[in-house]
PLY file of the C-alpha trace (Angstrom):
ply
format ascii 1.0
element vertex 504
property float x
property float y
property float z
element edge 503
property int vertex1
property int vertex2
end_header
88.66 94.34 277.74
90.65 93.02 274.90
93.70 95.91 274.30
96.46 95.69 271.17
99.88 96.32 272.49
102.72 98.30 271.58
106.46 97.98 271.68
107.89 100.45 274.15
111.53 102.06 273.21
114.14 99.39 272.84
116.45 99.15 275.52
116.64 97.87 278.99
113.81 97.04 280.57
111.72 97.12 277.47
108.53 95.25 277.00
105.37 95.23 275.74
103.05 98.06 276.89
99.19 98.31 276.29
96.72 101.31 276.29
95.80 102.17 279.63
92.52 101.06 281.50
90.71 103.74 283.66
88.75 103.69 286.51
86.30 106.11 287.84
86.35 107.69 290.99
83.69 106.17 293.48
82.25 106.68 296.75
83.66 104.89 300.19
82.57 101.62 300.70
82.28 100.74 296.80
84.12 97.94 294.86
84.84 98.43 291.02
86.18 95.26 288.91
87.54 95.67 285.23
88.60 92.72 283.46
91.70 92.65 281.20
92.31 90.14 278.41
94.47 89.70 275.49
96.94 87.17 273.67
100.75 87.07 273.54
102.45 85.61 270.65
105.72 83.32 271.04
108.49 85.57 271.04
106.88 88.19 273.18
109.17 90.75 275.38
110.14 89.46 278.63
107.75 91.86 280.31
104.32 92.93 279.48
102.88 95.99 281.22
99.26 96.53 281.66
98.67 100.02 282.75
95.86 100.81 285.21
94.67 104.61 286.21
93.80 104.45 290.00
91.79 107.50 291.06
91.93 109.03 294.51
90.31 107.44 297.40
91.29 103.81 296.72
92.06 101.91 300.15
93.01 98.39 298.31
94.05 97.18 295.15
93.72 93.50 294.11
94.43 91.49 291.03
93.59 87.83 289.97
94.96 86.49 286.85
95.21 83.42 284.66
96.54 82.08 281.27
95.67 79.30 279.06
97.82 76.38 278.74
97.27 74.53 275.70
98.48 71.07 274.76
101.97 70.90 273.51
104.09 68.05 271.76
106.22 66.04 274.54
109.54 67.57 275.49
108.07 71.47 274.63
107.75 73.50 277.69
104.14 74.66 278.21
103.18 78.38 278.87
104.39 80.21 282.08
103.77 83.24 283.12
104.84 85.26 286.14
103.06 88.56 287.98
104.08 91.52 289.77
103.16 94.93 290.10
104.63 98.82 290.24
102.77 101.52 291.63
102.19 105.12 290.14
105.97 106.03 290.84
106.61 104.16 287.44
108.48 101.08 286.04
112.04 102.63 285.59
114.67 100.13 286.17
115.59 100.35 289.91
113.23 103.12 290.58
110.98 103.67 293.49
107.61 102.43 292.05
108.23 98.55 292.81
105.52 96.97 294.83
105.81 93.52 294.66
106.35 90.28 292.67
105.43 86.72 293.12
106.41 85.28 290.09
104.26 81.98 289.03
103.88 81.18 292.76
100.14 82.94 293.11
97.36 83.75 290.97
96.11 86.46 292.97
97.40 89.12 295.37
95.98 92.43 297.11
97.67 95.63 298.68
96.84 98.04 301.21
98.14 100.56 303.39
97.89 98.32 306.04
99.11 94.84 304.59
99.88 93.02 301.64
100.05 89.31 300.17
103.30 87.86 300.96
105.62 89.11 298.08
103.89 92.62 297.78
104.87 95.70 299.81
102.08 97.56 302.05
101.57 100.96 301.61
99.13 103.70 300.24
97.38 102.92 297.11
98.26 106.54 295.22
96.48 107.53 292.57
98.11 107.48 289.27
99.21 104.70 286.80
100.16 101.80 288.18
101.52 98.74 286.03
100.15 94.99 286.31
103.46 93.14 284.90
103.05 89.83 283.33
106.50 88.05 282.86
106.03 85.40 280.41
108.86 83.39 280.54
107.54 80.29 278.67
105.23 80.78 275.39
104.10 77.77 273.37
104.03 78.03 269.73
99.97 78.71 269.90
100.85 81.76 271.87
99.23 82.47 274.97
95.76 84.29 276.13
95.92 85.74 279.52
92.71 87.15 281.82
93.38 89.92 284.60
90.76 90.90 286.50
91.68 94.17 288.63
89.77 95.24 291.64
89.63 98.80 293.51
87.97 98.97 296.86
87.34 102.88 298.09
87.34 103.52 301.81
89.53 104.65 304.81
93.01 103.84 303.80
93.55 102.15 307.78
96.48 102.30 309.75
100.25 102.33 308.31
101.94 98.82 308.34
104.74 98.99 311.15
107.88 96.64 309.63
109.94 94.70 312.16
113.46 94.58 310.74
115.96 92.01 312.28
118.89 93.41 314.13
122.28 93.46 312.62
124.17 91.44 315.19
123.36 88.61 317.59
125.09 87.04 320.67
128.56 85.81 319.11
131.51 84.18 320.63
134.16 86.48 319.58
136.36 85.42 316.64
135.48 81.74 315.98
133.63 79.64 313.24
130.00 80.34 312.55
127.64 78.26 310.59
124.90 79.62 308.19
122.92 79.19 305.11
122.59 82.05 302.71
120.21 80.94 300.14
116.44 80.35 301.93
113.08 81.13 300.62
109.78 81.61 302.37
106.17 82.03 301.18
107.13 85.51 300.47
108.22 84.37 296.96
107.99 80.60 295.97
108.77 78.65 299.00
106.38 76.95 301.17
107.45 77.89 304.54
106.71 80.45 306.80
109.65 82.95 308.17
108.65 81.10 311.64
109.34 77.60 310.21
112.62 78.87 308.48
114.02 80.26 311.68
113.03 76.98 313.75
114.76 75.01 310.74
117.69 76.90 310.96
118.04 76.40 314.95
117.27 72.68 314.38
120.36 72.54 311.79
122.66 74.39 314.84
123.08 77.51 312.51
124.25 80.61 314.04
122.87 82.89 310.85
120.54 82.96 307.72
120.28 84.96 304.78
116.49 85.66 303.52
116.56 85.76 299.93
113.48 85.69 298.38
113.07 85.90 294.67
112.73 89.31 293.10
111.11 90.94 296.38
112.29 92.76 299.61
108.74 91.97 301.23
109.77 89.64 303.85
112.74 92.01 304.93
109.91 93.61 307.45
108.73 90.58 309.03
111.94 88.62 310.33
112.70 90.83 313.55
110.29 88.53 315.34
112.32 85.45 314.31
115.63 86.49 314.84
117.26 86.38 318.65
120.66 86.46 320.35
121.35 82.72 318.94
120.38 83.35 315.42
121.48 86.08 313.27
119.08 87.10 310.18
120.69 88.82 307.20
118.28 90.35 304.69
118.84 89.49 301.15
117.45 88.63 297.55
117.70 86.10 294.91
117.85 88.10 291.78
116.18 86.21 289.32
116.96 87.12 285.81
116.40 85.39 282.25
120.22 84.89 282.14
120.67 83.30 285.46
120.30 83.93 289.25
122.42 85.83 291.88
122.14 86.57 295.52
122.44 89.96 297.06
123.24 89.26 300.65
123.42 92.15 303.35
120.90 94.30 301.70
119.56 97.48 303.68
116.09 96.91 304.81
113.65 97.27 302.14
116.49 97.42 299.21
114.76 96.84 296.09
117.17 94.90 293.48
115.96 94.88 290.02
115.90 91.90 287.77
114.60 93.22 284.37
117.31 92.71 282.10
119.47 90.30 280.28
123.38 89.79 280.43
123.47 91.74 277.14
121.96 94.54 278.54
124.90 95.24 280.47
122.69 96.79 283.45
123.99 94.27 286.35
126.56 96.11 287.30
124.20 98.88 288.40
122.69 96.43 290.74
125.88 94.92 292.00
127.39 98.53 292.74
124.46 99.24 294.79
124.69 96.27 296.74
128.51 96.97 297.43
127.72 100.48 298.52
125.91 99.32 301.31
128.32 96.68 302.40
126.71 93.58 300.66
127.96 91.01 298.73
126.90 89.55 295.18
126.98 85.92 294.76
126.35 83.93 291.45
123.89 81.16 292.34
123.89 77.56 290.88
125.70 78.85 287.90
124.80 75.22 285.88
121.34 74.78 287.07
119.50 73.02 284.24
116.30 74.88 284.45
115.02 77.52 282.05
116.86 81.12 282.76
119.00 79.58 285.61
122.18 79.04 283.74
124.39 81.97 285.03
125.53 84.35 282.07
126.81 87.41 283.57
130.31 86.47 284.17
131.79 86.77 287.52
133.82 89.94 287.61
131.44 92.18 289.64
130.90 89.08 291.91
132.26 88.52 295.31
131.62 84.54 295.66
130.18 81.71 293.70
127.48 79.22 295.17
129.75 75.96 294.13
127.26 73.61 295.82
123.42 74.13 296.19
121.18 71.64 298.21
122.06 67.80 298.03
124.99 67.30 295.52
124.25 66.65 291.90
126.23 66.70 288.50
125.76 70.50 288.08
127.72 71.14 291.45
130.52 68.98 290.14
130.59 71.10 287.06
130.64 74.34 289.11
133.17 73.24 291.14
135.44 72.40 288.13
134.81 75.95 286.84
135.51 77.54 289.90
139.06 75.53 290.35
139.80 76.74 286.93
139.28 80.59 288.05
141.56 79.95 290.76
144.24 78.95 288.43
143.66 82.01 286.51
144.13 83.61 289.76
147.51 82.36 290.46
148.72 82.96 287.04
147.37 87.05 287.71
144.58 86.87 285.54
142.33 88.43 288.33
141.28 87.89 291.83
140.10 84.69 293.11
136.45 84.02 293.71
135.41 82.48 297.09
132.95 79.39 296.72
130.04 79.08 298.96
127.40 76.42 299.78
123.70 76.93 300.42
120.53 75.08 300.64
118.38 76.95 298.15
115.62 75.27 300.41
111.86 76.30 299.55
109.85 73.25 300.92
109.30 71.14 304.05
111.26 68.44 302.14
114.22 70.64 301.69
116.92 70.43 304.32
117.87 73.68 305.59
121.82 73.78 306.42
122.48 71.03 303.17
124.97 72.40 302.46
126.24 75.29 305.16
128.85 77.84 304.94
131.42 77.36 308.13
132.79 81.13 308.19
135.51 82.48 310.42
134.43 85.71 311.77
135.23 88.28 314.37
131.89 87.85 315.62
128.31 87.05 315.00
127.18 90.34 313.28
126.16 91.22 309.56
129.64 92.78 308.72
131.80 90.43 310.29
130.07 87.42 308.45
130.14 89.11 305.42
133.66 90.11 305.57
134.61 86.26 306.36
132.67 85.19 303.45
134.35 88.01 301.04
137.63 86.85 302.15
137.24 83.13 301.59
137.39 82.46 305.52
135.14 79.86 305.07
134.29 76.26 304.33
131.34 74.19 303.25
129.81 71.21 305.26
126.58 69.03 304.64
125.62 69.28 308.19
126.49 70.54 311.49
127.67 66.73 312.07
130.79 67.32 309.79
133.61 69.28 311.36
137.35 70.04 309.97
140.27 72.02 310.44
142.70 72.65 307.50
146.08 74.52 307.62
149.30 74.81 306.36
152.77 75.71 308.36
156.23 76.73 306.69
159.82 76.00 307.93
159.75 79.12 310.51
156.47 78.09 312.11
154.58 80.45 309.89
150.97 79.49 309.59
147.94 80.17 307.34
144.46 78.99 307.31
141.51 79.00 305.11
141.35 81.69 302.77
144.81 82.90 303.55
148.15 83.21 302.08
151.28 81.57 303.28
153.95 84.06 302.37
157.06 82.08 302.18
159.74 81.31 299.24
159.28 79.23 296.60
161.50 76.55 297.44
160.51 76.45 301.26
159.00 73.39 302.71
155.08 73.32 303.48
153.40 71.18 305.79
149.89 70.60 305.42
147.50 69.40 307.67
143.54 68.50 307.43
141.32 67.07 310.30
137.92 65.59 309.66
135.15 64.24 311.85
131.75 63.04 310.30
132.23 61.37 307.34
132.55 57.53 307.69
134.55 55.69 305.41
135.03 59.38 303.52
137.44 60.24 300.97
139.85 62.64 301.43
141.05 64.62 298.32
143.97 67.45 298.35
143.66 69.39 295.22
146.28 72.20 293.97
146.94 74.22 290.59
147.91 71.12 289.31
144.71 68.97 290.18
144.37 66.18 292.71
147.51 65.41 294.39
146.80 63.09 297.30
143.65 60.83 297.69
142.84 58.68 301.04
140.30 57.35 302.86
138.83 57.96 306.53
137.75 55.07 308.80
134.57 53.82 309.60
134.38 56.20 312.87
134.62 59.29 310.19
137.55 60.62 312.06
140.89 61.16 310.51
144.03 63.29 309.86
145.88 63.79 306.57
149.52 65.13 306.05
151.46 66.29 303.10
154.43 68.12 302.15
154.76 70.57 299.35
156.68 73.86 298.22
155.08 76.95 296.69
157.07 76.03 293.56
155.03 73.04 293.28
151.84 74.11 294.40
150.38 77.50 294.32
147.40 76.93 296.10
145.74 73.81 298.20
142.38 73.03 298.92
140.52 69.78 300.33
137.52 67.97 299.79
135.76 65.32 301.66
133.54 62.98 299.80
131.30 60.27 300.53
132.12 56.74 299.26
130.30 55.66 295.97
127.00 54.38 296.28
126.78 55.29 299.96
123.77 57.46 299.38
124.24 59.94 302.17
122.38 63.17 302.68
120.19 61.84 299.98
122.76 61.98 297.06
123.55 59.60 294.44
127.03 58.37 293.85
128.22 61.00 290.86
131.54 59.92 289.99
131.56 56.48 287.92
134.79 55.02 287.84
136.39 56.85 290.49
136.11 55.88 294.11
134.66 58.83 295.42
130.81 60.32 295.47
128.82 63.21 296.61
130.77 66.09 298.65
130.28 66.01 302.64
132.77 68.80 302.90
135.04 71.05 301.06
137.21 74.01 301.52
138.38 77.19 300.17
142.15 77.17 298.95
144.91 78.47 301.24
147.44 80.02 298.62
151.44 79.31 299.03
154.40 81.51 298.16
154.41 85.40 297.64
151.65 86.85 295.91
0 1
1 2
2 3
3 4
4 5
5 6
6 7
7 8
8 9
9 10
10 11
11 12
12 13
13 14
14 15
15 16
16 17
17 18
18 19
19 20
20 21
21 22
22 23
23 24
24 25
25 26
26 27
27 28
28 29
29 30
30 31
31 32
32 33
33 34
34 35
35 36
36 37
37 38
38 39
39 40
40 41
41 42
42 43
43 44
44 45
45 46
46 47
47 48
48 49
49 50
50 51
51 52
52 53
53 54
54 55
55 56
56 57
57 58
58 59
59 60
60 61
61 62
62 63
63 64
64 65
65 66
66 67
67 68
68 69
69 70
70 71
71 72
72 73
73 74
74 75
75 76
76 77
77 78
78 79
79 80
80 81
81 82
82 83
83 84
84 85
85 86
86 87
87 88
88 89
89 90
90 91
91 92
92 93
93 94
94 95
95 96
96 97
97 98
98 99
99 100
100 101
101 102
102 103
103 104
104 105
105 106
106 107
107 108
108 109
109 110
110 111
111 112
112 113
113 114
114 115
115 116
116 117
117 118
118 119
119 120
120 121
121 122
122 123
123 124
124 125
125 126
126 127
127 128
128 129
129 130
130 131
131 132
132 133
133 134
134 135
135 136
136 137
137 138
138 139
139 140
140 141
141 142
142 143
143 144
144 145
145 146
146 147
147 148
148 149
149 150
150 151
151 152
152 153
153 154
154 155
155 156
156 157
157 158
158 159
159 160
160 161
161 162
162 163
163 164
164 165
165 166
166 167
167 168
168 169
169 170
170 171
171 172
172 173
173 174
174 175
175 176
176 177
177 178
178 179
179 180
180 181
181 182
182 183
183 184
184 185
185 186
186 187
187 188
188 189
189 190
190 191
191 192
192 193
193 194
194 195
195 196
196 197
197 198
198 199
199 200
200 201
201 202
202 203
203 204
204 205
205 206
206 207
207 208
208 209
209 210
210 211
211 212
212 213
213 214
214 215
215 216
216 217
217 218
218 219
219 220
220 221
221 222
222 223
223 224
224 225
225 226
226 227
227 228
228 229
229 230
230 231
231 232
232 233
233 234
234 235
235 236
236 237
237 238
238 239
239 240
240 241
241 242
242 243
243 244
244 245
245 246
246 247
247 248
248 249
249 250
250 251
251 252
252 253
253 254
254 255
255 256
256 257
257 258
258 259
259 260
260 261
261 262
262 263
263 264
264 265
265 266
266 267
267 268
268 269
269 270
270 271
271 272
272 273
273 274
274 275
275 276
276 277
277 278
278 279
279 280
280 281
281 282
282 283
283 284
284 285
285 286
286 287
287 288
288 289
289 290
290 291
291 292
292 293
293 294
294 295
295 296
296 297
297 298
298 299
299 300
300 301
301 302
302 303
303 304
304 305
305 306
306 307
307 308
308 309
309 310
310 311
311 312
312 313
313 314
314 315
315 316
316 317
317 318
318 319
319 320
320 321
321 322
322 323
323 324
324 325
325 326
326 327
327 328
328 329
329 330
330 331
331 332
332 333
333 334
334 335
335 336
336 337
337 338
338 339
339 340
340 341
341 342
342 343
343 344
344 345
345 346
346 347
347 348
348 349
349 350
350 351
351 352
352 353
353 354
354 355
355 356
356 357
357 358
358 359
359 360
360 361
361 362
362 363
363 364
364 365
365 366
366 367
367 368
368 369
369 370
370 371
371 372
372 373
373 374
374 375
375 376
376 377
377 378
378 379
379 380
380 381
381 382
382 383
383 384
384 385
385 386
386 387
387 388
388 389
389 390
390 391
391 392
392 393
393 394
394 395
395 396
396 397
397 398
398 399
399 400
400 401
401 402
402 403
403 404
404 405
405 406
406 407
407 408
408 409
409 410
410 411
411 412
412 413
413 414
414 415
415 416
416 417
417 418
418 419
419 420
420 421
421 422
422 423
423 424
424 425
425 426
426 427
427 428
428 429
429 430
430 431
431 432
432 433
433 434
434 435
435 436
436 437
437 438
438 439
439 440
440 441
441 442
442 443
443 444
444 445
445 446
446 447
447 448
448 449
449 450
450 451
451 452
452 453
453 454
454 455
455 456
456 457
457 458
458 459
459 460
460 461
461 462
462 463
463 464
464 465
465 466
466 467
467 468
468 469
469 470
470 471
471 472
472 473
473 474
474 475
475 476
476 477
477 478
478 479
479 480
480 481
481 482
482 483
483 484
484 485
485 486
486 487
487 488
488 489
489 490
490 491
491 492
492 493
493 494
494 495
495 496
496 497
497 498
498 499
499 500
500 501
501 502
502 503
């Protein structure tokens, strides 16, 4: 069935909508399939909606899709098309109709009351207009031909699905440092690990907490309860994958849907950051300089609580992000906005990706959702490549006052401040102390990887101070290449959020 499309009204969430295809009611046990085909030209809107009129009595909806991939010149991206579905409650941005999204990871899905393909939400196949949604984010000059088969099965809907959400707290150790990875994917989006494998990987990495952040879906939320435990806190989240960059929603309510169908110029992102903040969650700009299509972060940082400066094994874009983040720190001490804490996460998708590389070491009052998120939001965290790396970083004033990572030492401009960094686990590493003036100290750790660095300053000279511990050039540790030609340091092993000096 080939159909001509028409554009919906312009605005946020606008796309290409097609004439609905209808199914007739059928008897229990019957199966009906209809085929939808069409052609999309280059420059098509971000989302193409294929309306399907679903009658009463349907127990399962199944979809299989494909699209052509014609030859293109070298260096030209080929056709790529995502898929998802909204039910009869509609396609309104942020509405209740969302029933699943698998991006380009799967070519088929099924939904029933009892179960659904990972990435999709089980529940009733209600009568009304459903919308299969195509997301053609790369279209070649020749265009894209698509082929969608929709199958309806009639019969008893079965028993309702029973969600198993994780608890919001685990067995903590009181106020101390907890390690966690807040950017992880499973088979519920484009990852190749099952939730049980991710949980096992987190425990093997000696993590205390993780956050589930599958792309554009909350479908995995309802299965994590089985894999949490007194030793592992599992926080619910989502990676919001827009056409102008990705961001993380951390600490979502069970099943909370965060829409992604907008660009930065639509001025819609604030609706979703506010919704996350209302439930006590955090919004994190993810891998801002990632070089892949649609990954560069274009939303600015005003509504965000943190920035992911280190994503997976250390690469050039992490260096770029740290540089931008440090410049934002300088703006903050100049009174031009609040400072933005740094995070580091693995973004692990596949068995070859190391869970906990990197990880956040967070000072929290206990091992529960609210305490961990509060520590991250306050910047009371530092980043490490693994649990084998440890550090302490603090400053002391002339009368014994002290402050740690993410805190402020409230002393006079000319008071002498003692800075101390203790490091373990980075053999022959390079320690860098960095202020609003840039790097002010660089020294090497011994082959044992354990050492201490001290330095004196005043708030008049240094408005903040932060620390980095890098591997030596060409070391190859953690699978990362040397990235700073002409300098004598390479990939990051650990870094801290700043300590601010002087009266704010």
